[in-house]
C-alpha positions, -999 to 999 in steps of 0.1 A, spaced: -89 788 -393 -107 821 -399 -117 830 -364 -130 871 -352 -125 869 -314 -151 895 -299 -137 909 -266 -166 902 -249 -162 873 -244 -128 844 -232 -110 832 -265 -111 800 -250 -146 790 -253 -146 811 -294 -122 785 -300 -141 755 -275 -167 770 -299 -152 777 -333 -140 732 -329 -175 723 -318 -192 741 -351 -164 719 -373 -173 688 -355 -215 693 -358 -204 702 -399 -188 675 -408 -152 699 -412 -136 680 -390 -147 640 -386 -150 615 -356 -120 600 -354 -100 630 -373 -66 642 -354 -69 679 -343 -41 708 -347 -17 707 -312 -14 735 -292 22 750 -313 4 747 -341 -34 759 -335 -18 787 -311 7 800 -338 -21 796 -367 -48 819 -342 -18 844 -328 -25 838 -292 -8 826 -259 -1 785 -260 -22 780 -226 -55 796 -238 -54 766 -265 -40 745 -241 -70 754 -219 -94 751 -247 -80 718 -256 -83 708 -219 -123 716 -214 -131 700 -249 -113 671 -233 -135 676 -203 -168 676 -217 -156 642 -239 -152 662 -277 -122 653 -276 -98 624 -268 -58 628 -261 -36 592 -272 -1 600 -253 19 607 -278 2 607 -305 -20 644 -300 -57 650 -298 -85 636 -315 -121 639 -319 -143 616 -303 -159 592 -322 -188 590 -301 -211 603 -328 -242 605 -299 -216 626 -280 -211 648 -317 -253 653 -315 -262 665 -280 -234 691 -294 -255 699 -322 -288 701 -301 -272 723 -282 -255 746 -304 -290 744 -324 -308 761 -286 -286 778 -287 -288 799 -323 -328 788 -311 -333 812 -281 -308 843 -296 -333 844 -323 -365 840 -305 -352 865 -286 -345 892 -312 -381 880 -327 -394 891 -292 -375 927 -291 -389 940 -326 -427 925 -310 -438 901 -331 -463 877 -313 -457 837 -308 -481 835 -346 -458 859 -365 -433 837 -354 -444 809 -369 -458 821 -397 -419 842 -404 -402 802 -403 -426 790 -417 -427 812 -451 -384 808 -449 -387 775 -443 -409 768 -481 -390 797 -497 -361 780 -492 -378 744 -504 -385 762 -532 -354 776 -543 -337 741 -535 -357 725 -559 -346 750 -590 
C-alpha cells in the first residue's frame, strides 16, 4: 500500500480516502475482503488503534461490513460506491476550480481550458 502521510490531516482520514479510492477505481471490488487491522497497521507502520478507527468510520459510513469471525468486506451496495465516487469527484472539482480562480481564470476561460483538455485527451485515445 503506497500511502505518504500528510502531517496536516489525521492519518485515519488519509487511510479512509485511500481505501475509498481503491474501491471506486475497482482495485477493491464489491464484496472483497479488506486487510485486517493488524495486517494494515504492520504494512503502514502505524498504530493498530488508528487502523481500527479508520475501519469504524468506514463501517459507520456503510462502506465496509464486518462479518463476525471472517473479517471486513467492501459493501455490495453499488449505490453506496457510486455515492463515494460522486463525492470524491466533487472534491477534485472544487480543488481544481479554487486553483483556477486563484490564478485569475474566468468561468469561460476555465470551460475553454477543460474543453480543450478533454478534446486533446480524446484525440490521444484514438491514436
